[in-house]
N, C-alpha and C positions, 0 to 999 in steps of 0.2 A: 482825654488825659485824666479826667476825674476818676475813671475806673482803674487807672494804672496801679495804685497801691494794691487793689485786689488781685490784679494780674500778676504783680510782683510776688505777692504771697503765694499765689498758686504755682508759679514757676519754681519758687524756692522750695515749696513743699515737695514737689516732684523729685528734686535733686538732693533734698536734705535727709539726714539720718531719720529713721522712722520715728514718728511721734508716738507718745504713749497712748495706747489704744484704750478706749472705754472710759475716758475721763470727761467730766462735765465742768472743768475748771473755767472760771471767768477769765477775760483778758488780763485782769489784774493778778489773778493767781498764776497764769502762765508767765507773766512778766516777773513776778516774785520768784517763781521756780527757776526761771532763766538766769536771773542775777545770782541766785544761790549756786546753780551749777557752774556759772562762769567763775565765781570766786573759788570754787573747788577745782577749777581747771578742767572740768568736764565739758569741753567746748562743743562736742557733738550734741549733747543733751541741751546745752544752753541755746545753740542754734535752733534746735527743734522747738524749744519753748518760745523763743522770740518770733519765729515764723507763726506759731499758733496765736501769739499775741496780736500780730499784724493782720491775721485773717479777720478779726473782729474789731480791732482798734487800728484803723488804717493810718492815723496820724500820731501814733505814739513815737515821738522822735527818739526817745531813749532806747526803745526797742530796736529801731533801725541802727542806731549807733552801736549798741552791744551786739547786734547781729553781725554788723560789719567786722567788729573786733573778733567775734567768735570765728567767722570765716577766715580772718587773717591768721588766727592761731592754728586753724586747721590747714593752713597753707592753701586755701581756696582763694587765691588772690583776685581772680577775675570776679568772682561772686562778691567778695568784700568790696572791691571798687564799685561794682554795680550798685550795691546797697547804699554805700556812702554817697555816691553821686545822687541817688534818689533822695537821700536825706537833705542834701544841699538844695535840691529843687523845692522840697516841702517846707523846710525850716526858714521862716522869714522873721522870726521873733527873737530867737535865742542866739545872740552874737557869740557868747562864749562857746556854745556847742558848735556853731559854725566854724570857729577858729580851730577847735579840737578836731573837727571832721577833716578840715584841710590838712592838719598835721598828721592824722592817721592815714589819709590817702598817700601822703608823701612817704610815710614809713613803709607802707605796702610797696610803693614803687622802689624804694631802696632795698627792701627785703627780696624783691623779685629781680634785682639787678638792673634797675632802670633809674639811676640817680638823676639823669638829665630830666626825666619826666617829673621827678620829685622837685627839682629846682624850679621847673616851669610852674607847677601848681602852687608852690610856696611864694614865688614872686607875684603870681596873680593874687594870692590872698593878701600879701602886703600892699599891693596897689589898691585893694578894696578897703584897706584901713585896719586889717587884722594884724596888728603889730604886737605879738605876744612872745614871751620867752620860748614857749614850746615851738612856735613856728620858726623863730630865728635859730634856735638850737638845731632843729631838724634841717634847716637850710645849711647851717654850718657843717653838719654831718654829711649832707649831700655833696657839698663842695669838696669836703675832705675825701669822699669816695672818688671824686673826679680829679683829685690832686690839684685842685684850685685853692692853694693855701691862702692866697691873699684875700679872696672873697670869703673863705671860711673864717679867717681871723676877723674880718670886718663884721660879719654877722654876729660873732661871739662878743665883740666889743659893744655892739648895740644892745645885745641881750643883757650884758652885765650893767649897762647904763640904766636899764629898766629894772633889773632885779639883781643888785650887786652881791647878794648872799645866796645865790642859787648854786648848790653843790654840783648839780649835773652840768651846768655851764663850765665850771672850773674843770670838771672831769674831761669834757670835750676839748677844752683849751690845752690840757695836759696831753691828750692824745694827738692834737695838732703839733705840739712841740716835739713829741716823740717822732712823728712822721718827718719832721724837718731836721732831725738829729740835734735837738737842743735839750738833752736829758735833764740838765740842771734846772731849766725853766719848767720843764714838765714836772719835775719833783715838787717845785713850789706850788704849782697848780693842783697837783694831786693831794698835797698836804692840806691845802685850803679846802678841797672837796671833803677830805676826811674830817677836818675840823667842823664843817657844817653838818655833815651827815655821817657820824662815826658808825652807824649801824649797817652801812652799805658795803658788803664784802668786795665788790668790784673795785672800789676806790683803793683799798689796800693792795689789791693785786696789781693795779696800774702803777701805784706808787712803787711797789716792788720792782716792776719792770724798769722804771726810770732809774732806780738805784742799781739794778743789775747792769744796765747799760753803762753806768759809771764805775762798774766793777767794785761796788761797795756791797759785797755779797752777804756779809753778816746782817746788815740792815735790810737788805732785800729779803733774806730768809725770814726775818722777824715778821715782815709785812705779808709775805706769802702765807706764813703759818696763821696769821690773824685772819686772813681771807678764808683759809681752809677751815678754821675754827668756826667762823660765822656761817659758812656754807660747805659742810663736809661732803655733800654729794656732788659738788662741782669738780670734775676731774682736772680741769685746767689749773685750778689752784693747787691741787695735790701734785700735779706734774711740775708746777713751778717750784714747789718745795724741794722735790727730788732733784730737779735740774740745778738749782742754786746750791744745794748741799754738795753736789759733785764739783761744781765750779769752785766753791770755797775750799775744798780739800786740795784742789790742784794749784791754788794760788800760793 
């Protein structure tokens, strides 16, 4: 098993986008280039750079982590899970990274349509003592996908007891209330999310949805427009503006 990181790198190289030929970059250079590519959302290049990092630096935990995320963004879910599982095996020191690794694996399961697998791995992480807001929020989301609203709410309550000012937790709570047709409570949750993180366009769009559900179209339109202003390229926000404008005219 000691040679497994080298084997992993070799396997990934064979299936990964082509590495830049003719470079003599050090592992640190490859890692730096990978992070830069990842931040630019060039995930094919970032995957290549992190694979190159691991060829020479077999225990660079951050390289494994970002490689897993790169594959996730490329929708190479099996490779992403394989890489992150290997990171769990290697990482015996960094508890925070382990918690995030479990969270990312659950996200991949949810993205690939396997929320039950996500629940299983997150409950395992909690049993190991990794009780973080990211794990609890992903668990709540997984239960929401399974329409297990009671357990979803329970996970969110625990998450808020740990970090009561987490905007993303309130956004999930609002989504839960919308699913159970309680738009007024959803509105309150989304308003709290906006108050904590006013720069996040999704929160305004979700607030607009809760207002639309209550047929308060003028207020909904205002919030859809704010979401579209913050993220003009997001078609769902523009579609929300157009839809609510039509509903307001019919009212």
